[in-house]
C-alpha positions in Angstrom: 0.0 0.1 0.2 1.6 3.2 -1.1 1.9 6.2 1.8 0.3 9.1 0.7 1.8 12.7 0.9 0.6 15.2 3.1 -1.1 17.2 -0.4 -2.6 14.8 -1.3 -4.2 14.0 2.4 -4.9 17.6 2.5 -6.4 17.4 -0.8 -8.5 14.1 0.1 -10.0 15.4 3.3 -11.1 18.8 1.6 -13.1 15.8 -0.8 -14.2 14.2 2.0 -15.6 17.2 3.5 -16.7 18.5 0.3 -18.9 15.1 -0.2 -20.0 14.6 3.8 -21.7 18.0 4.0 -23.4 17.4 0.3 -24.9 14.3 1.0 -25.6 15.8 4.6 -27.6 18.6 2.7 -29.6 16.5 0.6 -31.8 15.5 3.7 -34.0 19.3 3.0 -33.7 18.6 -0.9 -36.5 17.1 -2.5 -37.3 14.9 -6.3 -39.3 16.4 -8.6 -42.1 15.8 -6.9 -41.7 17.6 -3.9 -42.1 15.2 -1.6 -39.6 12.3 -1.3 -36.0 13.7 -0.3 -33.3 12.7 -2.4 -31.1 11.6 0.2 -33.6 8.3 1.5 -33.5 5.9 -0.8 -36.4 3.9 -3.1 -39.0 1.9 -1.0 -38.0 -1.5 -1.9 -34.4 -0.7 -1.3 -35.5 1.0 2.0 -36.9 -1.4 2.9 -34.3 -4.2 3.6 -32.0 -1.5 5.1 -34.4 -0.7 7.5 -34.9 -4.3 8.5 -31.3 -4.5 8.8 -31.0 -1.5 11.1 -33.2 -3.3 13.1 -30.9 -6.2 13.5 -28.0 -3.8 14.0 -29.9 -1.8 16.5 -31.3 -4.7 18.9 -27.6 -5.7 19.3 -26.2 -2.4 21.2 -28.3 -3.6 24.1 -27.9 -5.9 26.9 -30.1 -7.6 27.1 -31.0 -7.1 23.0 -34.3 -6.3 21.8 -36.4 -7.5 20.3 -38.2 -6.7 17.3 -41.7 -5.9 18.8 -39.7 -3.3 20.9 -36.8 -1.8 18.8 -39.9 -0.7 16.2 -40.5 2.7 17.8 -37.2 3.4 19.2 -35.1 6.9 18.1 -31.8 4.3 17.6 -33.4 2.9 14.8 -34.0 5.5 12.7 -29.9 6.2 13.5 -28.7 3.4 12.2 -31.3 3.2 9.9 -29.8 7.1 8.2 -26.7 5.6 8.8 -27.2 3.0 6.3 -28.6 5.4 4.4 -25.7 8.5 4.8 -23.5 4.8 3.7 -25.2 4.1 0.8 -25.5 8.4 -0.6 -21.5 8.1 0.2 -21.3 5.6 -2.3 -23.8 7.7 -4.8 -22.3 10.4 -4.6 -17.9 8.5 -5.3 -19.4 6.7 -8.1 -20.8 10.3 -9.8 -17.5 12.1 -8.8 -15.8 8.8 -10.7 -18.0 7.8 -13.4 -17.9 11.8 -14.3 -21.7 12.1 -13.2 -23.2 9.2 -15.6 -26.8 8.6 -14.7 -27.6 5.1 -13.0 -30.6 3.3 -12.2 -31.7 2.0 -9.0 -33.7 -1.7 -9.0 -36.8 -2.3 -7.5 -37.3 -5.9 -7.9 -37.7 -7.5 -4.2 -36.1 -10.8 -4.8 -33.0 -8.7 -6.6 -32.7 -6.8 -3.3 -33.0 -9.2 -0.8 -30.4 -11.4 -2.5 -28.0 -8.3 -3.0 -28.5 -8.1 0.9 -27.8 -11.3 1.3 -24.1 -10.7 -0.6 -23.3 -7.6 1.7 -24.5 -9.0 4.7 -22.1 -12.1 3.7 -19.2 -9.8 2.7 -19.7 -9.0 6.9 -18.9 -12.2 7.7 -16.3 -12.5 5.5 -15.0 -9.7 6.7 -14.4 -8.8 3.1 -15.9 -5.2 3.0 -14.9 -2.7 1.2 -13.9 1.0 0.8 -11.4 3.5 -1.2 -10.0 6.2 0.8 -12.4 8.8 -0.1 -15.0 6.9 1.5 -13.0 5.8 4.5 -12.3 9.4 5.2 -15.9 10.4 5.1 -17.2 7.9 7.3 -14.0 9.0 9.9 -15.1 12.7 9.3 -18.9 11.3 10.4 -18.2 8.6 13.0 -15.8 11.6 14.8 -19.3 13.9 14.7 -21.8 11.0 16.2 -18.4 10.3 19.1 -19.3 14.4 19.7 -22.1 16.1 19.0 -24.4 12.7 19.4 -25.7 11.6 22.8 -26.2 7.9 23.5 -28.2 8.4 26.9 -31.2 9.6 24.1 -30.8 6.0 23.4 -32.1 4.3 26.2 -34.8 1.9 26.5 -36.4 1.3 29.9 -35.1 -2.2 31.2 -31.7 -2.7 28.7 -28.3 -1.6 29.1 -26.9 0.5 25.8 -23.0 -1.2 25.0 -21.3 2.1 24.2 -18.4 0.4 23.0 -20.9 -1.7 20.2 -23.2 1.6 19.6 -19.9 2.4 18.0 -19.1 -0.6 16.4 -22.3 -0.7 15.0 -22.6 2.5 14.1 -19.2 2.1 11.8 -20.4 -0.2 10.2 -24.3 0.7 9.5 -22.2 3.5 7.1 -19.9 0.8 5.6 -22.8 -1.5 4.8 -24.6 1.0 3.3 -21.8 2.1 1.2 -20.9 -2.0 0.0 -24.7 -2.3 -0.2 -24.8 0.9 -3.0 -22.4 -0.7 -4.5 -23.4 -4.5 -5.0 -26.6 -2.5 -6.5 -25.1 0.0 -8.7 -22.5 -3.0 -10.3 -25.4 -5.6 -10.8 
């Protein structure tokens, strides 16, 4: 692996900050029909991410939360947003690398489920991938989470939140979203 020069490192950091803020600002931008944020995913892809976000969310508590207990929690929305952010990081990076070439997202539920499983398999085999730019963006987001998110906001009565698992699953959610988007666009 080659070393990055300080000048290239500074340029990478600048690009990462720019992309991180652009993605964050997309939350308030809407599609042409003015009802759907550009940040959020198609219904079929969102459902796939949302169900996995529930699984990730339940794992940070002792005892683990049951599916019916996780449905209305803040942590579920938070993990889903992180997956969506990871997905958007890949979309933005893809756009930069492919000169804003148009792409399409599938709507076939079976295909999406298959790609979700393939991405989960990457976790199990420790083969999630990224680029130096994506790593920088994710590091920025994780730094913001550490400094601006109060984990006590995610308290659930009768369950203890594990701060280390919270940090680990926050990071995993971002990388999973990134790799899921990569699988979807590579299909």
